[in-house]
N, C-alpha and C positions, 0 to 999 in steps of 0.2 A: 690706355692699356691695349685697346684693339689695334691701334697703329703699331705699337711695339710688337705685338704678336704677329701682325702682318709682315713687318720688317724682318722679324726673326725667321719666319717661314720662307720669305724670299731669299734671305741670306743663306739659309740652309740649302735651298734648291740650287742656288748659284754655285755654292761650294761643291755640291754633290754632282751636278750635271753639266757644268760649264765645259769640261774637257770633251764630253760627247757632243755637245752643241758645236764646239769649235771644229771637231772632226767633220761633222756634217757640213758645216759652212765651208771648210776647206775643200771638200769634195765638190761642192757646188761652184766655188769661185776659182779654185786652183791657185790661190794666192794666200799666204799666211796672214799678211797684214789685212787684206780685205776680209778674210774669214773672221779675224778678231774684231774688226769694225762691224761686220754684219751681226755677230753675236752680241756685241755691246749695244747696237741699235735695237736688236730684237728684245734684249733684256730690259732696256729702258722703256720700250713700248709695253712690255709685260708688266712692269712695275706699276704703271698707271691703272692697269686693269686687274691687279693682283687680288683685290677684294672679291671679284667675280669669278676668279679661277678656283676650281675645286681643289681643296687642300690635299686630297688623297693622291692625285695624279695630275700635276700641272704640266708635265712635259709635252703631251700632244698639243696643248694650246700654245706653248712657247715655240715648239717646232713649226707650227702653222705660221706663227708670226715670222719666224726665220725664213721660211720658204716664200711667203708673200712679200717680205721686204726684199729678198733677193730678186724676185720677179720685178718689183717696182724699180729697183736699181737698174735692171737690164733695160727697162722701157725708157730710161733717160737718154740712152744712146751714146752719150759721151763717155769714152773709156779712158780718158786721161792722156791720150797720145797728143803730142805736140809736133807739128811738122818741122823738119829741120833740113838744111842742105847737106849737113855732114852725116854720113852713115856711121853707126856705131861699129866697134870691132866685132868681128864674127864670134859667136859663142864658142866656147871650147868644145871639142867633140866629146861626146859621152860614150862610155862603154855600154853598148847595147847588144842585145841578142836578136835584134830585128823586130821584136814584138813590143811596141810601146802603147800599151793600153791607155795610159793616162793622157797621152796626146790625142789618141783617137776619141776618147770620151770628151776631151776638151773641144773637139771639132763638131760635136753634136749640137743641135739647136738647144737652147736653154731648158725648155720644157722637157725635152727628151733626156737631157743630161740629169735634170732633177729627178725624173722617174727612175733612171738607172741607179742613181746614188741612193734614193730612198728604198727602192725595191731590193737591190743586190748588195749594197754596202751597209745600209742600215737594217736590212732584213725585215722590212715592213711588209705587211700583206697588201694586196691590191686595194682593199677597203681603207686601210690606214693611210696609204699613199694618196688615195683619192680625197680623203678627208683633209689631209694636210695641204694638198694642192688646190682644194676648193673645186674639184671637178668630179665627174662621175667615174665609176669603176670601168666602164667601157672606154672612156678617154684614156685612163691609165693603161688599159690593155693595148689599145691601138698605138699609143705613144711608145710603149715598151716594144711592141712588134716592129715599129718603124726604126727605133733606136738600134735594136739588135740587127735588123737588116742592114743599116748603114755601117755598123761595126763589122759585119761579115764581109762587106765590100771594101773596107778601108785598107789601102795599100800598106800602111804601117803595120798592120796585123797579119799580113800575108807572109808565109814562109817561102823560101825559094822554090820549094816543091809545088806550092800553090800557084806560083807565077809561071811555071813551065806550061807551054801549050801542048795539048794532046797530039800525038802523031797519028 
């Protein structure tokens, strides 16, 4: 009976929160397929520890698994690219207004990207972000400051008026 109750609690959590977890994973990975794989891996890890997770609010525990799994994937260094002599066709031009925040966030180092996603897209506090990332609040603050400084300097986020030199 305890196993059935645990399974029912896990199933209910997955049904209720999987879309939010996929959104967070997508913001971290910037790839839908990788985001779904990341969530699936995090949920599989959570299942094995579900008996230890508090029933009233399991999401912070699962989000921590998600972020640490993302970090461990990054450490593997292989990103699936295969060298080839043939260059692919050029991508179709996009209609842009000159401000491409998604690309700029994608150029941030992974820890800084994780901090930006958790703080500004998931609207977590510094303490919640630190707990999810397994770091101190001071580290979250410094990584946020560094990320925002890099975003301010990113040429993709500059408007033509920003690029003009003062006379």
